[in-house]
C-alpha positions in Angstrom: -10.8 10.3 21.0 -9.3 7.6 18.7 -6.1 7.9 16.8 -6.4 9.2 13.2 -6.3 6.5 10.6 -3.2 6.4 8.4 -1.9 5.0 5.2 1.5 4.6 3.6 2.2 4.8 -0.1 5.5 3.2 -1.3 6.2 3.9 -5.0 9.6 4.6 -6.7 8.2 6.7 -9.5 8.0 10.2 -8.2 5.2 11.3 -10.5 3.0 8.3 -9.7 3.8 8.7 -6.0 2.8 12.4 -6.0 -0.4 11.6 -8.0 -1.4 8.9 -5.6 -0.8 11.2 -2.6 -2.8 14.0 -4.1 -5.8 11.8 -4.9 -5.8 10.1 -1.5 -5.4 13.4 0.4 -8.2 14.9 -1.7 -10.6 12.0 -1.4 -9.7 11.0 2.2 -8.8 14.2 4.0 -9.2 12.5 7.4 -6.5 9.9 6.5 -2.9 10.7 7.4 -0.9 9.7 4.3 2.9 9.0 4.4 5.1 8.4 1.3 8.3 6.6 0.5 10.2 6.1 -2.7 11.5 2.6 -1.9 10.8 -0.4 0.3 13.7 0.4 2.7 12.3 3.9 3.4 8.8 2.4 3.5 9.8 -0.1 6.2 11.3 2.7 8.3 8.2 4.8 8.0 6.0 1.8 8.8 8.0 1.1 12.0 7.7 4.8 13.0 4.0 5.4 12.2 2.4 1.9 11.9 -0.2 2.8 9.3 -3.3 0.6 9.0 -2.9 0.2 5.2 0.2 0.1 3.0 -0.1 0.6 -0.8 3.1 -0.4 -2.5 4.6 -0.9 -5.9 6.3 -4.3 -6.3 9.4 -3.5 -8.4 11.5 -0.9 -6.6 15.2 -0.3 -5.9 16.9 -1.0 -2.5 14.1 -3.2 -1.3 11.1 -4.3 -3.4 7.5 -4.2 -2.3 7.2 -7.9 -1.7 10.2 -8.0 0.7 8.9 -4.9 2.5 5.4 -6.4 2.7 6.7 -9.7 4.2 8.5 -7.7 6.9 5.4 -5.7 7.7 3.2 -8.8 7.7 5.6 -10.6 10.2 5.8 -7.5 12.3 2.2 -6.4 12.3 0.0 -9.2 10.8 -3.2 -7.1 10.8 -1.9 -4.4 8.5 -3.7 -4.2 5.2 -1.4 -4.6 2.2 -2.2 -3.5 -1.4 0.2 -4.3 -4.2 0.4 -2.1 -7.3 2.1 -3.6 -10.2 2.2 -3.7 -14.0 3.5 -7.3 -13.6 0.3 -9.3 -13.2 2.2 -12.6 -13.5 4.4 -11.8 -10.6 1.5 -10.7 -8.5 -0.4 -13.9 -9.3 2.5 -16.1 -8.6 3.2 -14.4 -5.3 -0.4 -15.0 -4.2 0.0 -18.8 -4.6 3.2 -19.2 -2.7 3.2 -22.0 -0.1 3.8 -19.7 2.9 0.6 -17.9 2.2 -0.7 -14.8 0.6 1.1 -11.6 1.6 -1.1 -9.0 0.0 -4.8 -8.4 0.8 -5.4 -6.9 -2.7 -3.6 -6.6 -6.0 -4.2 -3.7 -8.4 -2.7 -4.0 -11.9 -1.2 -0.9 -13.5 -2.5 1.1 -15.2 -5.5 1.3 -13.0 -8.6 3.5 -12.4 -8.6 5.5 -9.2 -12.0 4.0 -8.5 -10.3 0.6 -8.2 -8.0 2.0 -5.6 -10.8 3.7 -3.7 -12.8 0.5 -3.6 -9.9 -1.3 -2.2 -9.2 1.3 0.5 -12.9 1.3 1.5 -13.1 -2.5 1.7 -9.9 -2.8 3.7 -10.6 0.2 6.0 -14.3 -0.2 7.0 -15.9 3.2 7.8 -13.6 5.0 5.4 -15.4 6.7 2.5 -14.2 9.0 -0.3 -15.6 12.5 -0.6 
């Protein structure tokens, strides 16, 4: 039997984090979902659980999503990384940095949940929402 698939949500806004968690757990009951309120805690959870996909806000206290994503990418290059941000300019600039693209997908806030489910299903083949 294979290990269950897992996902990590890193979002500093508690209401947004809880809503994301609720939607993901409802639509993908077979996915184990972990949550963190900042990049530092997200990095700790990532090291502990090594989820296949990380969905993160970019602007957060203690450690931002980009810094955490770079650490994850250097530690486990195959991890799928999704950036959530209201700052489209920052996300666009990050994607053109000389050291290469860090995120596999950028989703601009506010977003439709269908945009997020499409990203999850493209990045985790075989995963399908209920």
